[in-house]
N, C-alpha and C positions, 0 to 999 in steps of 0.2 A: 492484575489484582493477583495479588501471592498468599497466602497463608499455611500454615502448619494442618496438619490432621489435632492435632490436641492440640492445638490453640480454636481452632472449630466446635470440640468439647467441652468448654470451657462457656462455650454459648446455648454448646446444645445438647439436650441430655440423651444421649441413643447409644442405641448396640448395634446399629446398620454395622457394616464392613465396607471398608472404601470402597470395592465396586461398588457396593449399594449406591455410595454415597456419590460418586462420581455420576453415576447415571439419571439418577436423581436432579441432581446439578443440570446436566445436557438438557434433560428431560422437563425442564419449567423453565428454559431459555437462559441459565447460567453458562455458557458454552466451555469443556474443560480444555483447554487447550494444549497441555502439560502435565504432568505428575512424576516428580524425582523422589525417589523412594531407596534411600545411600540406604538402608538395610538392607534391600533385594541388590544392591551392586557394590556394596561392600561385607555379604553373608561369608564371605570364602577366610574375612581378614583379624585375624585372632595376637591375645596380647600372649606375648614371649619374652622370656628369659636371656640375657645373654650371660653364661658357664662361662665364656673365654674368648679375646678377641685378643688373634696374634697378629703378625706380622706377615703378611702373606710374601712365599719364601721367590718369587721372581715378580714383584713389583712395590715400592716404598710406599704407592697412595691406598694399597685394598691390605684388607686383614678377614682373616679366616676366623670366623664367629664357631662356635658352636652354641646352636640355641635350645633350650628349653619351651618345647613348645605344648608343652601339657598333655602330647598325647602320647605318650612310651619313651622310645630313645630319643636323646638333641639328633637334634639336623646342622649338618655344614653346610654354612652361609659366607659366601665370597660375599663380602662387604667393601664400599670406595666411601662410607660415609665420610667425614674426620670426627663425629664425635661417639665412632661406634670405641664403647669399651664395654670390659669383665663390670659385671653386675646392672649394668640398665636394663631398664624392660623399654619394652618396647614393639609393634605391628610387624606381626610376621606375616607374608602370605606364602602359601607352600606348592609346588607345582600345579598348574592346571585353572591358574585363579587370573581373572582378567584384571589386567593393572589398568584403571579407566584412565590418570594422567597418560598414560603412556601408547594409553591404545595397544597393546600386545596379551597378549595370554603366555602366561610363565611356563616355562618346561627347563628339565633338568640342565644343568648346561656343564660347563668345563672352562673357565676365566683363567690365562697363563696359567693351564693345566692343572689347577686347580678344582676337582667339583664341586657347582653347588645347586640344590637342590633346594629351591628358596630361596623369598629374600626381603631385608627389615624396610622397611617404608617410609617415607619422609609423606609429610603433608599434602604436598602439594601433585606426589604420586596419587595419592587416592584424593586427589580433586575438593582441598578441605578447605585449603589454604595456595599463596604463593609460597610457601616455603618450602626449598628444596635444597637448603646446604648441609640439610644430613636430617637421621631420620629420626621418627617424631619419640622421646624424649619423653616418657611414662612417669608418674610416679613408684615409690618402692608400694601402699600398696595397693598397684593393679592387679588383680587375681592374674595369675598366669593362665591360660590354658581357655579364657573366656570369649566370647565373639567382644570385637573391640568396639564393633558398630551399640549392642546392649552395655557395652559397662558406660563407653561417652554417649547416651540415650540418642544415638543418631536414628533408632528406629522410629523418625515418625515422620511419616510420606511431605514433602512439603507439593500443595497444589494451586494449580496456575489456572485461572476464568476466563475468560472474556467477558466484559460489561458493556454496554450496550449502551450508546449518550439519556438516555432516556432512564436508566439505572443509575441512578448516583445513588439511592438507599443502598444500594448491593457493593458499593465500592470499603463498605465496612465488614468483618467476620459478624459483627452483631448482625446486618442485615441480611447475611446469606446465609445466617443461623436462621433466621426469622422466615427463612422462604422454605429451607428442608422442613424444621419443624410446623408448618404449614401443608406441605406436602406430604407427613403422615411419617416423617422419619426418624422421630422422636418430641424431646418437648423443652422451647425457649427457656433460656435459666436467664428471668428476668430478677438484675438484683439493684432495689430500689436505694435510689441516688440520698444519700442522708445531705443536709447543707451545712456547710461547714461554718464556724459560731466566730463570724469575724471579732477578734479581740480589736480590732483598734480600727478608725475609718480610714478609708484610702487614703490617704495624704497625696494621689497621686489624682489630677482630674481631666477629665476627657472631653474636647469640645468638638462637637461635628460639624464642620462650617456648613454654609448653604451649597446646594446644588454637591456638595457632594455622593458619591456612591455609595453610600454604608448607612444602610435600614438602620444597623445597633451594633454598639459598642460596651460589650465588656470586660472590665480589670481589677485584678483585685495584685494587692501587694504581698509577697510573701518575706519577712524576714530572718536572719539569723538563719539561714540554709549555710550546710556545709556539703556543697557540690564535689561530683571525684565519679569516678566508672561507676554505672551504674550495674545490678547484681547479674547474676547469672544467667537468672530466667529470663529476666529481660533482652539481653546479648544475646542470647541464645535464639530470641523470638527475630526479633532483627534482622538476626546473619542469616536465619532461614530464607527470608524474604529477600535476599539478598542489598540488606544497606549495613552501614558500617559505623556502627555506637561510640559513641562520639562522649559527652559526658548525662546523668544523671536527668538533669533538666531538659536537656535536650531528647534527650533518648525517649520519657514521658510524650511531649509534646509527636515524634512518630509513631507513638503507641497510640494516643488517641486519635491520631492520621489514619489509621491501618485500622485497630479493635474496632472504633466507633461510629469514622468515617466523620471525625469532627477535626478537623485542623486549626490548631492553636499558634502562640509565636508568644517566645517570654525574651526580655529584657531586661538586663543588667541595671537595675535601680541605678547605682553607682555612676552609671554611664549615660543616663538620661536627665538631660538639663530642665527641671522645670514642670511645667504639664503636658499633655499629646495634645496636637489635635490632629482631627483625619481630613485632610483637603486634597484638592487636585493640585500635583504638582505645579511647580513658574519653571515659564521658560526659560536655558539655562540652570539649571538644578540639577545635579548627581547624585547618581547613592555607592559606596565601595557592597555590593552584597557579599553574600555568606558566601557565595561560591567562588571569591575572592579575585569578579570583575567589574568592575568601574560603568552604570549606565544611563546613559544620560534620556534625560525627562524630560517631555512636553504637559500642558495644559491639559491635554484629557487622561490623562491620568492620575490615581489615586495612590496617597502615600499621607504615614504617619510623620509628623513630625515633631520635634520639640522645644523649646524657645532658642535651640542654637541651630538645628541644621530640620533634614528630614533620615528617619531615624529604621524607617522599612517601605518598599514596593506591597502599601496593601494587598491583603491574599494573593499574593506572590511567591518572595521571598524578603524576608528580614539583612537586615543591614551587617556587617560586620560590625563596626567600631562600638554597637550596641551589645551585641552578641558576647554570652553567659561561657565563661570558662571555669576554672578549679578556684578563681578567686574569688567568683563571685560570694558575695554572702547576702543583697537582697535583690530577688527576683522579682519584676512585675509580668502577672501572664497574662494573656490576653485570649481573648475572645469574641470573635467579629462576626457579622453576617456585609457579605460584599454584593455589590450586583454582578451579575454572571458576563455580563455582555461585555461590562467595563473590564472583568478579571481577563473574560480571554482576549479584546484588543488590547490590553496590554501586551499580556505574553506575548501573540504574536508581534509584535511591534518592533519588542527587543530580543524577540528570540529565545525567549526566558520559557524555559520548563522546569516547572515543579510538584509536589506532590500534591502540595494545597492547592495549584491553580488550576492542575487536574480537577479537583473536586469543588472549588469555589464555582465556576465556570459552567460545571453541569449543573450545583445549586442544590447546597445541604438542609439539610433539617434545621429549618428555624427555632424551632422553639424547643431545641435542643442549646442554644447558646450559652443559657445558665448555666442546664443541670452540666454541660461539657466543664464549663468551668470548675466548679464543686468537685467532679470526679477527675479533674486533672492534680486539682489543689490537694486533694487527698490523697490521692500518688504521691504529688511530691512534697508532702508533710511525710510522708511512709516512708519515702525514701531517704530525703535529704534533712527531713525532721526542721525545725523553724516555726514561725506563730507568723496566720493568717489576718491581713486585712479583713473588714467588707468588702463589698461588691460598688463597684462605681460602675455603674449605670446610663449610656447616653446617648440617644432615640428610643426606639419600642422594637419592641420582637412584632413584627408584623403578624396580624390575624389571616389565616390560609383556612380558613374552614370557608366548606365550601359543602353542598347539601346537591346530591344527585337524583333523580328520579330513576330507578330502575326497574325495569320492568323484565325480570326473571325470563318470562316468552323470549327473549332476545335474544342467548347464549343459545339455543336451540334453532330460529330462524337466521340466526349471523352465523354461525358457526357451526351448527349440525349436529352440536353435542347436545344430547338429551340430557337431564340430571338435574331430579327432585329441587323444589323449592330450597329446601333445608339443608340439602348438601351443598349447592350455593350461598346460603347464609352462611353457613359453616367455613367456608373457605373465606367470603372476605372476611368473616371476623381471626379467622387465622392469621391471616394479613395482614390486622391492626386498625381494620374498615370499621367504622360504628354503622350497623343496619339496625331501620325504625322500620316495625313490619317483618310477619312472617310468610304472608302468600303474596302470589299476585306482583303488583307495585312496590318494590321499595324506598324508603329514604337512605340514601350511602353516603355517609361523609367520611370522603379517604381523609388518613392520617398524615400528622404533619410531614414525613418524611416523604411523602408521596406527590412530590406535586405536577409527577408525572399525568397523572389521572387527572382529565379536562372534564368527558362525557361516558355516557354508555357505555359506546363501543369499546372505549378502555377498560370497564368493569367485568365484559365480557372476554375480552382478553387476559386475562388474570385468571377467572373460573377457568377457564381453559387451558392455561396453562400448567395449575396446580394438578386440575384433574386430569389432564395428559388430551395430548392430539392424540393416541391410541385406541382415545373411546368416541371423537371423531369417524363415524361408517364408511367404508371406499362406496363413492358409487360409481357407477360405467358411464364411460361420458356415452351418449345416445350416439347411433350410428343410424338413425334415420336421416330424412328432410331437414329434420329441427335438428342436427348436428351445427358443431362447433365449423363456423365458418373461416377462413385465414385470416388473418387481423395484419397483419403484416402490410405495409402500401409498398406500393411503388416503385420506390423510392430507396425505403428498407434495406427491401428484396434484391434492387440494385447495388445496393453500398456494400453487401454482405456477398455477391456473384465477382465484384471487381474485385474485393480482397484478396476471398478464394482465387480468381485468377494471375495474378500478380503474385499471389505467395507460391505458386506454382512452375513461375516463369523463373523461382531462384532472388525473386524481389523478398524484403526483410519489412514487414513494417513500424515504421517510426510515428512515433508520436510527440511534435514540436508546439512550440508556442500559438495562440491564434494570434498572438500581436508581434512586430516588428520595428526594428527601428525604421525611421523615416525616410534615412537616405534608400534602405529598402526597399523598403511601401513603392517611391520611387521610380526606382530599377524598373517592379517586374509590374507598373501599371496603378498603383495606388497615390498614396500621399494625401488624398484632398482635406480640406481647411474636415469635414463634417466626419471622416474618420479617423481623428488624433483623438487618444483617453482622454478627458478629463484629468483625470487620476490613478496613471499606469502605475504599475505594479513596480518599476525600474527603469530608468529614465533610458535605458535603452530598447525598453520594451513600450513603445509611443505610441502605434500607430496600430487599427485593424488589419490583417492582413489582406493583398486583394490575389495573392496566391500562393497555392503552398509551394510553393518551387522557394522560397527566400530557405524557409528553416528543412530543410532539407538538404539546401546548398552546405549550412553553416554544418549541421549534423554530418555529410559526410566529409567536410574538410577534418572537423574533429576527431574525426575515424578516422582522418589519412592520419594527424599529428602522434595519432597511438600506434600506427604500424599498420592499420590497415588500411590500406588505399586503393583496393580495388574492392568498391560497394557498389550495395545494387538497394536501393532503399525506395521505401511508397510509401501514402500516406491517403486517405482518407476523409477528409475533412470538410469544413466548412470554410468559403471564404467570402470577402465583403469587395462589392463594385460601387456601392452607395452606403447610404445612410436611413435606406427603407426595405420593407420586405421583401419586398423582388431583388430587389439589388442584389440578395445573400443563393448563395450555390455552395451546394454539395458536390465537389468537385475528388475526380481519382489523378492521384500526381506519381510518379513515380521518378526516379533518379538513377542512371548510370555511372559511374566515375571509371576512369583509368582503362583497365583489360577486365573489366565485369560484363562481360558477354553472357547474352542469354545463355549459349553453350557449356558453359562455365569460368570461374574469374582466373586472374593466375598465367602466369609462364607455365609451358611442359614442353618436352622432348619432343613430343609427338610431331610440334607446327610451329612456325611463328608465331608470337603473341600479337596480336594485334587489337590495337583499341577501341575503344566503344564508338559507333557514330550513330547519325541521323536514324539507320535503319532501323538500328535497334530499338529505338525510340522509337517510332514509331510503329513496330511487330507489334511491341510492348501495349500501345491504345488500343492497336486494333483486339490484341487480344482483349481487351476488358470491351471493348465498344460492342465487338460480340457475347460476351458474357451475358450484356446488359439487355440484349436484343434488339442493336441495333442497325439498321440494314446495310452492310459492310457492305455489299453487291452496288451499294448507289449512291455512295458518298464521293463527294467532290476532293479533290485534292489539289488548292489554291499556293502561290507560296508566297502569301503575304500573312506573314507568321508576325507575331507582334516584336519592338523592337527590342523584346530580350533576347530572341532566338538570336542566331546568326542566319543572317538574309541568303544566303544560298546553299545554307545545308537545314532547313525549314519548313516547317509545311503546315497548313490551316486542314483540318474539317470540317464537311459544309454537307451541307442536302440544302439547296437550293442557297438563299437568304441567312440559314439559319448555322447558325459556327457553334460546332460540339467539340471543339477540342483544335489543340494546336502540338507539333514534336520538334525536336530540333534541338540543336547541338549548342549549347548556351553562349552567348555573345564575347566576345572575350573580352570586351571593355566592362561590362558586368560582372562578371569572374577578378580584373584589375580590383573594379571600384569595391568590392567584398575583401580581398585579398584572398581569392581560393586561387588556387591551382586545381587545371584541370588535365583531356579532355573531359569535361562534362557535357552530358545528352537526358534527355528528357521530354516527359508529355503530362499534357492537363488537359483533362477530359471532364466536361461539365456534366454530371449523371442528369442532376434537372431538366437539361435540354435533348435530350436522347427521346424522341418520336417514341411515345406507349402505341407497342403495339397491336394491328388490327385484333379487332375480334378472332379466335379460330372458327375457321367454317363447318358446319356441323357433320359435315365429313372428312377423319383427317386421311391424310393421303400420308402413304406408309412414310419411313422413316428413310428405306437407301429399296431405290428402283432397278434392278440388275436389267439391262439389256441384252438382248441376245445377239447384238451384231457388232462385227467391229469394229472398234472408233480408228477415226482414219485420224491423221495428223499431216499439216504440211504446215511447212516456214516461207515466209517470206522475209526477205531486207530490202526496207525502205529507204530512201535518202530525205532527212527533210533539212530543215534549217537549225542551229541548235537551238534558237530561243522556245524551238517547241516539244511541249511536254508528252517523252514517252507514256503517259497516261491518260492522256486526249486519243493518240494510236489506240491501245487497245480498249478501249469504248471503243470508238468508229470502227474496229470489225467484230465489237461481241454484236454491236449494233444492229451486224443485219439479217441475220436469222437467230435470235435467242432460244430459240427450242432445241434449234441442232448445234447451233455451236457453243460448249459447254465450258470453253477453258479459253484464255487468250494471255499467254506470258511474253512478258521481256525475256530473250536469253543471253540476247550479241549487245553492245552498244561498243563502236570502233569509230573515233577518231586519230585521222594523222594522215600520215603520206597519203598519197590516192584519191584522197578526200579534199575537197575545197575547206578552207580555213572555217567559212562561216556555219559549216556541214557536220554533219553527223549521221554513222549508220548505223540504226537500229534495226533488230530481225527479231520476227515475231516468233511463237509457234501457236497455231490453231488448232486443236482440237474439235473432230467433225464426231459426234454421236448421230447415227440413224436410229432410228426406233420400229421403222417398216418392214425396212429394206436393207437387201446389201448396196451402198451406193455403188452409180457406174463410171469408171473413169470420167463419160463427161457429165456426169452430173457431181464431179467433185471439183473438176474444173472450170466448172460453170459458175459453185459458192466463190470459187477461189477469186475468178474472176469478178465477178461483186466485190470482193473484202476490200482487191487491191484499186478496186470503182472508190469504193465508198474510205476508205482509207485517203485518198489523193485528195480528194473533194471536203473530208474535211480539215487536214492538216498540210494542204500543198505540198507533198511525200510523193516521191518517182519511186516503183520498182526498177529497184538495182537489178540490174544486167547478169 
């Protein structure tokens, strides 16, 4: 919502400064998003007279101008504008001036050997318009030496505020002024709206069809108008907030929208055939709207139609065929009420946004329907002349009056703000509420423009925001046994830890749709009928996702298509294995593509670039599991990953029968079905299935225990069948003495000459950490013998000679 300071002061009689107004707006909940102060931005620019404009001696398209700036001796300026000429007046900027349109600070320069001590400016260089074909040409009466912003009336800051969806009343300058007056920044200027006497009955009748989402529709004809450009004061207002003036009739409706939060529409009466009817559209109907686009309508949408066709999309946008232009002599002015939900639905379906839709879908003041039409009529008569008919009103203005019993003590109890009864009543009264009673519990009737006020808590909020949150005392949290306890659940904590751990490993978080195409759902274990959407938002988003991998795969390929092939993405979100609550899980999933290794992506001269592999995905998954408190040392890894993983380059994390997740390289057939290029490796960990850690013991062990004795390392090389997993050998060796053996690692794998075709050589490094004394050779050999015996027993391995 934008407005100028002078526009605000038309409704607010105040002496407050701009900064005071901005502070008050933030304080009462109308957050200031920005202030454009052209006076501050263009303060160095002045009006100058061009004494002479001679051809540059070294350039055909440049002129050397002597300029009278009104500040003493003439100044020499080199100018390339085609309209620079002797005797004209323009806008001058001296050295040291910041030129906003070029984002430069001007200095003294030399252009083709001729010194230039300033600049004559175009409108584009001052960011006043897009005109950059020539310098600004001012009229003869422009005062030389005067600040340009003062002479042009540009010293009017434009304020932009953010309006929350419940505060539709603040979408008009009058409503903003009302809030500021209630906050003590001045007096609200209330001008009574006098009815315009109708000189004749309105010849166009209106009918609201059964089921049409329109409570009331007011219409009047103004004949004999002279349409054309609106006056400069109105055009200046509209341009200041970013609107393009069109003609007087249309500009009046835009003024009413932003000034009073009352969207209106005007029809060229000469282009309307017969009476009007408000109804739902018929399937197959269409409308050429004022934005030049044709929209296909359906039976859920509300329209205004005449005897020939649809003339307007109700509450959203009018039709081009009945629009007003300079040839309009008779105009129909409409002021109606529309059901907010229907307006929002229509706008979303058509992808059509307008200032009218923005206000109607939030709910406007129903009681202002007819007064708004009266005010618009007066403006049109003043600007365009003509003669107005009486008002044709179809339907009825709804009665929104409601009374709320409000205990004044509730403000202190809910918000902690202590305020006297009469102070609270005064705040509500200034905001337009009617209050019956003076102490204790009072009866409060909200005004018609505050449809968001539904209960006592809403009234507390009104009192607090006007009196100020700074009046709510600060209270420290209690630090004893009654202090606040942690509120995050285990799953919420795991979600945060999973995201943090993956981000530290160089993966970038992505957020993908919870819906996937049916084919992709089937590829990743889903596609069941109960997970198909009854009303999908798009034809290719038909099923609930059984995994996060499809969305990440598509995102990775989209990045690759744009030149970012080495991508590493992750997502933490919901996956759906069925339609029951217990079938919904929170998964942490990561995907690496091409050369996106954990140590760094892409190619480098220092080493050969290697593509990602299953072990990269495994390391990412283990990082998530460790961060979330899973017993990583007890995990079993089996080679039975789901079908969407490569069968020989993947694995499954288990704790007994509990499957926690999977990792590996994606199956080539899956990549082919999704039209995706590999290699792609990924993992998926179900955070819900990670066992909850046991309660910590009363006596906490130290985080780091330093042994007093030197560790001992021994290497073992075993011959085993190729079918034996190295992890089983590691597990067997570690189980010999869990207190003494602190690490078992695989450091070599050999298959080839000297080894039978169905065998492999696996070398293990075992670390022994004595705790009580230095181990003797005999003790070390005894442990080594146990390790060999255990590995042989559990895996069928034999020690290589």
